[in-house]
N, C-alpha and C positions, 0 to 999 in steps of 0.2 A: 625145097627143091621140087619143081613140077615136071612130071614126065608124061608122055602121051602113051595111052594104052593102044597097042596095035589092033587089038580085036574090037574095041569099042570106040576108039578115037577120042576118048575122054581124057582130060588132064588128071593126073594123079599127084596129089601133094604128099610128099614124104619128108621126114626129118632128115637133116644132113647126115646123120649116122646110119640111115637106112640104105640098104642095097637091094634094088629090085631084082637082081639076078640070083640071089642066094636062095630065097624061099617063095618066089612068086608062084610056084606051082601049087602050093597049098595055102598061102596066106591071101586073104581078101585085101588087096592093096588099096581098095576104095575106102576101107575102114581101119587101116593100119599100115604098118611097114615092117620090113624085115630087119632084124638086128644082126650084127656081125656073127653072132653065134648060131644063126639060122632060125631063131625063134621069131614069133609074130608079136609085134607091139601094137595094141589096139588104141584107136583114138577115143577121146572122151565120149561116153554114151553108147559104147559098143563093148561086147565081151565075148568070151568063148575062145577055144583053142585057135581058131582061124579068124577071130573077130567077125563072126557071122551072125551074132545075136545082139539085138538092141537092148538097152537097159530101160526097164519100165519106170514109170513115175513112182517115186517113193510113196509107199502106203497103198499101192494098188493090190487088191486082194484077189478078185476073180476076173482078171483081164489080161490082155497081152498088148504088144506094141508092134508097129511096123517101122517106126522111127524112134530114136531115143526120147525118153521122158513121156511116152504116151501111156494111156490106160484104156484099152478098148475092151469093154465088158463082154464076157461070154454070155451065151443064151441063158435067160432067167435071172440075170443080175443087172443092176442099174446103180446109178450114183456116180459121183466123181471118182470114187476109188473102187467102184464095182463091189460095194459091200452091202447093198440092199437087195433083198430077195423079192423078185417080182411075184412069186407065188406064196408070199408069206401068209395071206389070209386063207389059203387052201391047204398048205402043207402043215402048218402049226400056228394057229391063231394066237397072237400075243394078248388078246383081250381077256381079262379075268372077270370073275364074279358074274358070269353070264353075259358079258358084253359082246356085241356083234362087230366083227372086223369088216371094214370097207376099204378096198384097195383104191388109191388115188392115182396110180400110175407113177412111173419113175421110181418104183420101189417105196413109195410113201403110202401110208394108210392112216385110218383113224378108227376109234372104237366108239360105238354107240352103247353107253352104259345103262344099266337098269336103274330105276329110281332108288335113291339112297347111296349111290356110288358115283365116284368121279375120279379124275386122273387120266393120264395118257392111255393107260391100259386098264382103266376102271379098277385100279388097285386100292383106292382110298374109299373109305366109307364115311358118310356124314355122321361122325361121332360126336362125343362131348365137346371137343375143341371147336368144331364147326358150329354146333348148335349154340355154344356159349359166345360165339363171335370174338375169338382171340382174347380170352380173359386174362392172359398173362401180361403184366405191366413192366415198364422199365426195361424193355428188350428181352423179357423172358420168353422161353420157347415152350409151347404147349405140346404135351405128349399124351396121346390116347391110343397108342398101338395102331395107328392108321385108322382110327375110328372104331376099332373093335373092343376097346377097353370100356368098362362100365362108367368110369369117371376119368377125368383128365388130371394131370399133374403139370406143374410149371417148373421148368429148369431155369433157375434165376442166374443172372450175371453176377459176377463178384461184386460184393458190396450191398446186395439186396437179399432179403429173406421174406418169408410169409407165404401163405397159400397162393397168392397172386403176385408175388415179388413186389409187394407194395410198400415194404418197410425198408428204409435206408439204414443200414447198420451204422450206429454211432461209433465212429472210430476214435472219438475222444473219451469214450467211456472209461478207459483205463488210465486217463490223465497222463498221457505220454510227455507232455511239455513240462519242463522243469523251471525253477527259479521264478515262479509266478507268471509265466507266460500264458497267453490266451490261446486255447486250442480252437481251430476252425475246422469243423467236420466237412468232408467232401464225399464223393462217391468212391468208396473203397480206398480212401486216402484221407489224410489230415494235414494241416499245416499249423505251425506255431508262430504266433506274433510275439517276438521276444521283446522284453523291456529293455530300456537303454542300458548298455553295458554288457549285454549278452548276445550271442550269435550261435549259429549252428541249427541243424534240423530240429533238435530237441531243446535248444536254448541252453545248452550245458557248457558253452565256451564263454568264459569270462574275458571280455576284451581287455587287452593290456593298455591301460591309460597312460603307462609310462613309455609307450612305443614312440611317441613324438618327442620325448626328452624335454618335458616342460620345465624341469628344475634348472635354475641358473646357478652360477658361482661354483660349478662342479659338485653340487649337492647330490646326494643319493636319493633316487625316487623309489617310493614304496607303493605298489599298486593296490587299489582297493576296488570295491564294487562300484563302478561308474564314478570313480573318484581316485585321487592319489594324494600322497603326502610327500613332502620334501624334507629330508633331514639336512637342515641348513648348517653350514660351518659357522664357527664362532664369529660374531659380529654382523650376521645377516639374518633377516627374518622375512615374513610374508608367505603367501601361498606358494610362490615359486622362488623364494629367497631373493626377491628383487629389491627388498628394502635393506638399506644400510643402517644398522642400529646405532644410535648416538653413544659416544664414549663418555662415561661419567667423569665429571670435573675432579681432578685429584685434590683441589683446594677444599672441596666439600666432604672429602673422605676423611675418616679418622682411623686410628689404629684400633682394630677390633680385637686385638689379642688380649687386652686388659679391660676389665669392667664390662657391665651389661651394655647391650646395644639394642637399637630399635631400627626398623626399616620404614622408610617413608617413600611412598609411591608418588612420583612427580610426573605429570604429563609432559611428553616431549613437545617442543615447539618447532615451528617451521613447517613448510608444506610437505605433504606426502607425495613422493614421485609417482607419476602415472605408470602403471604396469598392468599385467594381466589381472583381471578381477577389478578393474577400475569401475567406479560407481558404488563400491562398497566402502563403508567407513572404516578406515584403518587407524587404530590408536596404538601408539607405541609408548611404553612406560619405561622408566628407569628407577633403579633402587638406590637410594642414598643412605648409607649407614653412618649414624652419628653416635658419638660416645656420650653416655649419660654420666652425671656426677656420681661419685662413689657415695655410699650412705643411703639412709632411708629417705623416701620422699615424704612430702607433707601429709598425704593421705595415710601412708603406712604408719607414721608417727602418731597420728590421732587415733588410729585403730588400736595401737599398742597401749596408749594411755587409758583408753576406755576399758580394754580387757583387764589391765592391772587393777583399776578401781573396782570393777565388779568382783574380782577375785578377793581383794582385801575386805570388801563388804561381806562376802559370804563367810569368810573365816571369822570375822568379828561377831557375826550373828550366831554362829555355831558355839563360840565360847560363852557368850552371854546366856544362851538357852541352857547350856550345861550347868553353869553356876546357879542359875535360878532353880533348876530342878534339884540340885544338891541341897540347897537351903530349904526347900519345901518338902524334902523327904521322898521325892519321886525318883526312883532309880530306873534306868533302862534295863531290859532283860539281861540276866547274867547271874552267875552263882556268887560273885564276890563283891557285890555292891549293896551297901546298907546305908540307910539314912543316918546321918551323924548324930542326932539327938538321942538315939536309943541304944547305941552300942559304943563301947570303948574300942580303941584300936586293937587291943589284945583280943577282946571278945570277937571282934569282926574277923580277925585273922584265924582264930580257932574255928569259928562257925564256917568260914569259907572253906577251910581245908577239910572239915568233916563232911560238909555237904557235897563235896566232889566225889564221895564214895558212891558206888552203884546204888540205885534206889532199891529198897527192900532188903538190903544186906544188914543183918543184926550187928550191932557194934559190940565187939568183944570187951569185957571188963578190963582186960590188960591194955587195950588201946584207949581206954577212956582217959581223957586228959585231966590232970590235976589242976586245981584252981590256980590261976596265975601262970600256967605253963602252956606252951604250944606243942601240939602233937605233930610230929614229923611223919609224913606219909611216904 
């Protein structure tokens, strides 16, 4: 709503809820309006109890405004925000280490530094870092206490060590990769090149080779390292149980419950069906059990005859040697054997029994045998 000011003849814009008659005596209606409760509502950019003050530019330090968002500097101050002292070189010189301050106008200045010093305010000295010409490598920061330290030090980035940050830390030194993986060193990091069958940051995850369900015929899959096994049901074979094993001919089978048996491996005939793993040679075998005749074989009978002949020859030789020795008076070791020509049977028996007494024991006269008698011990 626009109203005409009787005193100035200017149009005054007010909000619909404003009333010019309620507080016009104390509210600047050019910068605000009256509320029903008699208070003054200021327009944007104005403030104060009667909306008589403009709002300065945000950040304005030593200035004022005539219109909203202005920053008009006070005497002795300059800059967009009136934050620069025009008397900085005379009031308190910012130049250090004997530097001379020169005012450039508009609140700006520069310092003329003494030899060996540099920086905006001559705060830095030409120290070890400057003399060495940025000695720190690989992004390291050179520190010399702004040139006042006797020597410099390098603050290295992560992954580098050494006096000049020249050494890249070997992140593979602790062998973080498992299962034979190859460790590749980087800058403050490493990576593992996993062998087939493993995955993960450290190659510790064994990939499930049974995830694709390679086994056929409902067989159970058993995972291995980069491999798998199929536990095939009866009658099937092959890597994935894709082969149908031949059924043995009942006519060639015999009752294996009686008599010895033997197993004969017979190669299976017929083409091998194409399946997973084609290109490899698949050989299927079947076992045929045949009954052998009861009794000894020819080779066993020959061995038995030879063994019996050798045993009989050995017994005969022993008997002949014993008789020969007896006739020649040669006895084997023992207390009761005497050559036949020298002793009668009675004499032999008596001597044999007497000689069985302990050696060195005197023979009692009561135990002495009478001629023709045998002494019982």
